[in-house]
DORO-761605 format. One record per residue (C-alpha): chain; residue in three letters; x, y, z. Coordinates in Angstrom, 3 decimals, padded with zeros to 6 digits, m for minus. Each point is the difference from the previous one (the first is absolute). Layout:
% residues N
@kette=A; rest=ALA; east=X; north=Y; up=Z;
...
This chain:
% residues 119
@kette=A; rest=MET; east=m010.832; north=m005.784; up=m022.427;
@kette=A; rest=GLN; east=001.285; north=000.938; up=003.433;
@kette=A; rest=ASN; east=m002.253; north=001.398; up=002.686;
@kette=A; rest=LEU; east=000.849; north=003.615; up=000.745;
@kette=A; rest=PHE; east=m001.247; north=002.145; up=002.834;
@kette=A; rest=HIS; east=m000.456; north=003.660; up=m000.919;
@kette=A; rest=LEU; east=000.067; north=002.125; up=003.095;
@kette=A; rest=SER; east=m001.905; north=003.227; up=m000.370;
@kette=A; rest=GLU; east=001.676; north=002.864; up=m001.849;
@kette=A; rest=ARG; east=m000.373; north=002.757; up=002.563;
@kette=A; rest=PRO; east=001.223; north=003.564; up=m000.467;
@kette=A; rest=LEU; east=003.386; north=000.588; up=001.642;
@kette=A; rest=ALA; east=m001.385; north=002.331; up=002.674;
@kette=A; rest=GLU; east=m002.262; north=m002.797; up=001.178;
@kette=A; rest=GLU; east=002.834; north=m002.546; up=000.001;
@kette=A; rest=ARG; east=001.739; north=001.777; up=002.845;
@kette=A; rest=ILE; east=m003.186; north=m000.428; up=002.035;
@kette=A; rest=GLU; east=m000.719; north=m003.503; up=m001.289;
@kette=A; rest=ARG; east=003.395; north=m001.313; up=001.038;
@kette=A; rest=HIS; east=m001.431; north=m000.113; up=003.535;
@kette=A; rest=ARG; east=m003.164; north=m001.930; up=m000.835;
@kette=A; rest=ALA; east=001.633; north=m003.310; up=000.963;
@kette=A; rest=THR; east=002.198; north=m000.697; up=002.977;
@kette=A; rest=ARG; east=003.606; north=000.361; up=m001.003;
@kette=A; rest=GLN; east=002.295; north=m002.543; up=001.574;
@kette=A; rest=PRO; east=003.755; north=000.113; up=000.504;
@kette=A; rest=PHE; east=001.370; north=m002.209; up=m002.760;
@kette=A; rest=VAL; east=003.633; north=m000.077; up=m001.101;
@kette=A; rest=ALA; east=000.692; north=m001.574; up=m003.376;
@kette=A; rest=THR; east=002.166; north=000.671; up=m003.031;
@kette=A; rest=VAL; east=m001.805; north=001.888; up=m002.753;
@kette=A; rest=VAL; east=000.900; north=000.907; up=m003.564;
@kette=A; rest=VAL; east=m002.074; north=002.785; up=m001.553;
@kette=A; rest=THR; east=000.259; north=000.610; up=m003.743;
@kette=A; rest=ASP; east=m001.478; north=003.173; up=m001.487;
@kette=A; rest=VAL; east=m002.250; north=m001.147; up=m002.862;
@kette=A; rest=GLU; east=000.857; north=003.009; up=m002.180;
@kette=A; rest=SER; east=003.748; north=000.480; up=000.468;
@kette=A; rest=GLU; east=000.872; north=m003.591; up=000.991;
@kette=A; rest=LYS; east=002.107; north=001.482; up=002.825;
@kette=A; rest=ARG; east=000.355; north=m002.516; up=002.816;
@kette=A; rest=ILE; east=000.250; north=000.664; up=003.728;
@kette=A; rest=THR; east=000.854; north=m002.637; up=002.588;
@kette=A; rest=GLY; east=m000.997; north=000.596; up=003.583;
@kette=A; rest=HIS; east=m001.854; north=m001.492; up=002.935;
@kette=A; rest=THR; east=m003.578; north=000.191; up=001.111;
@kette=A; rest=SER; east=m000.646; north=001.242; up=003.511;
@kette=A; rest=GLU; east=m003.808; north=m000.248; up=m000.011;
@kette=A; rest=LEU; east=m002.529; north=m002.072; up=m001.925;
@kette=A; rest=SER; east=m003.779; north=m000.096; up=m000.324;
@kette=A; rest=LEU; east=m002.466; north=m001.596; up=m002.394;
@kette=A; rest=PHE; east=m000.004; north=003.254; up=m001.995;
@kette=A; rest=GLY; east=003.606; north=001.141; up=m000.047;
@kette=A; rest=CYS; east=003.400; north=000.253; up=001.626;
@kette=A; rest=TYR; east=002.726; north=002.397; up=001.038;
@kette=A; rest=VAL; east=003.344; north=m000.439; up=m001.763;
@kette=A; rest=LYS; east=003.131; north=001.273; up=001.726;
@kette=A; rest=THR; east=002.409; north=001.385; up=m002.600;
@kette=A; rest=ALA; east=002.241; north=003.043; up=m000.248;
@kette=A; rest=THR; east=m001.175; north=000.569; up=m003.580;
@kette=A; rest=PRO; east=m003.809; north=m000.229; up=m000.115;
@kette=A; rest=PHE; east=m001.885; north=000.417; up=m003.252;
@kette=A; rest=ALA; east=m002.072; north=003.129; up=m000.538;
@kette=A; rest=HIS; east=m003.508; north=000.381; up=001.344;
@kette=A; rest=GLY; east=m002.404; north=m001.655; up=m002.456;
@kette=A; rest=ALA; east=002.593; north=m002.271; up=m001.647;
@kette=A; rest=ARG; east=m001.262; north=m003.454; up=m000.937;
@kette=A; rest=GLY; east=002.107; north=m003.036; up=000.607;
@kette=A; rest=ARG; east=000.246; north=m003.763; up=000.157;
@kette=A; rest=LEU; east=000.931; north=m001.341; up=003.433;
@kette=A; rest=ILE; east=001.539; north=m003.327; up=000.889;
@kette=A; rest=ILE; east=000.052; north=m000.594; up=003.748;
@kette=A; rest=ALA; east=002.017; north=m002.989; up=001.232;
@kette=A; rest=HIS; east=m000.585; north=m001.380; up=003.480;
@kette=A; rest=LYS; east=001.379; north=m003.329; up=001.144;
@kette=A; rest=ALA; east=m000.618; north=m002.432; up=m002.875;
@kette=A; rest=GLN; east=m002.823; north=001.959; up=m001.653;
@kette=A; rest=LYS; east=m000.165; north=002.785; up=m002.573;
@kette=A; rest=PHE; east=m002.968; north=002.321; up=m000.386;
@kette=A; rest=THR; east=m000.372; north=002.029; up=m003.201;
@kette=A; rest=THR; east=m002.363; north=002.926; up=m000.489;
@kette=A; rest=PHE; east=m000.336; north=003.314; up=m001.771;
@kette=A; rest=GLY; east=m000.337; north=003.169; up=002.009;
@kette=A; rest=LYS; east=000.051; north=003.771; up=000.028;
@kette=A; rest=VAL; east=002.067; north=002.272; up=002.232;
@kette=A; rest=ALA; east=m002.470; north=001.697; up=002.327;
@kette=A; rest=TYR; east=002.563; north=002.086; up=001.882;
@kette=A; rest=THR; east=003.746; north=000.385; up=000.415;
@kette=A; rest=VAL; east=002.295; north=000.981; up=002.832;
@kette=A; rest=ALA; east=003.209; north=001.496; up=m001.421;
@kette=A; rest=ASN; east=003.056; north=m002.211; up=000.560;
@kette=A; rest=GLU; east=m002.080; north=m002.466; up=002.057;
@kette=A; rest=GLY; east=m002.600; north=m001.828; up=m002.057;
@kette=A; rest=MET; east=m003.409; north=m000.121; up=m001.612;
@kette=A; rest=GLY; east=m003.496; north=m001.222; up=000.717;
@kette=A; rest=ILE; east=m001.391; north=m002.147; up=m002.800;
@kette=A; rest=VAL; east=m003.626; north=m000.959; up=m000.535;
@kette=A; rest=PHE; east=m000.543; north=m003.304; up=m001.796;
@kette=A; rest=THR; east=m002.001; north=000.307; up=m003.233;
@kette=A; rest=LEU; east=000.110; north=m003.349; up=m001.828;
@kette=A; rest=MET; east=000.932; north=m003.537; up=001.009;
@kette=A; rest=GLU; east=m000.588; north=m003.557; up=m001.097;
@kette=A; rest=SER; east=m002.117; north=m002.334; up=002.116;
@kette=A; rest=HIS; east=002.943; north=m002.143; up=001.157;
@kette=A; rest=ASP; east=001.811; north=003.157; up=001.164;
@kette=A; rest=GLN; east=m003.132; north=001.130; up=001.840;
@kette=A; rest=ALA; east=000.045; north=m003.372; up=001.793;
@kette=A; rest=ILE; east=003.644; north=000.503; up=001.057;
@kette=A; rest=LEU; east=m000.762; north=003.479; up=001.312;
@kette=A; rest=GLU; east=m003.001; north=m001.283; up=001.960;
@kette=A; rest=GLU; east=002.128; north=m002.818; up=001.443;
@kette=A; rest=TRP; east=002.603; north=002.507; up=001.179;
@kette=A; rest=MET; east=m002.674; north=002.207; up=001.548;
@kette=A; rest=ASP; east=m001.636; north=m003.014; up=001.693;
@kette=A; rest=GLN; east=003.227; north=m000.467; up=001.972;
@kette=A; rest=PHE; east=m000.821; north=003.217; up=001.870;
@kette=A; rest=ARG; east=m003.531; north=m001.120; up=000.812;
@kette=A; rest=THR; east=001.201; north=m003.183; up=001.702;
@kette=A; rest=ARG; east=002.489; north=001.721; up=002.323;
């Protein structure tokens, strides 16, 4: 059985506040977000990343509250997680809070964030 990390299921109103609980860093990477209900897929780029979520630049963001599977590719690594859209900016993008990830993906995310601590 794989190790999964369940991040707290907070109400959406709190997610907008919680997205600031960790320092967000500029981080550009390719991201594919797939809505878990409709299977609709959006490809975009991240512009910010934290241990708890990211901002995805896309002209066609999913609706507030949508749940999705994210695959973020940066250099030779891929990070996979599930998340929920915390807020959207029409024609610009969406803020996503991470909700569930496997332990090896958590390690990749922490490695990426460690790069900012050593600068």
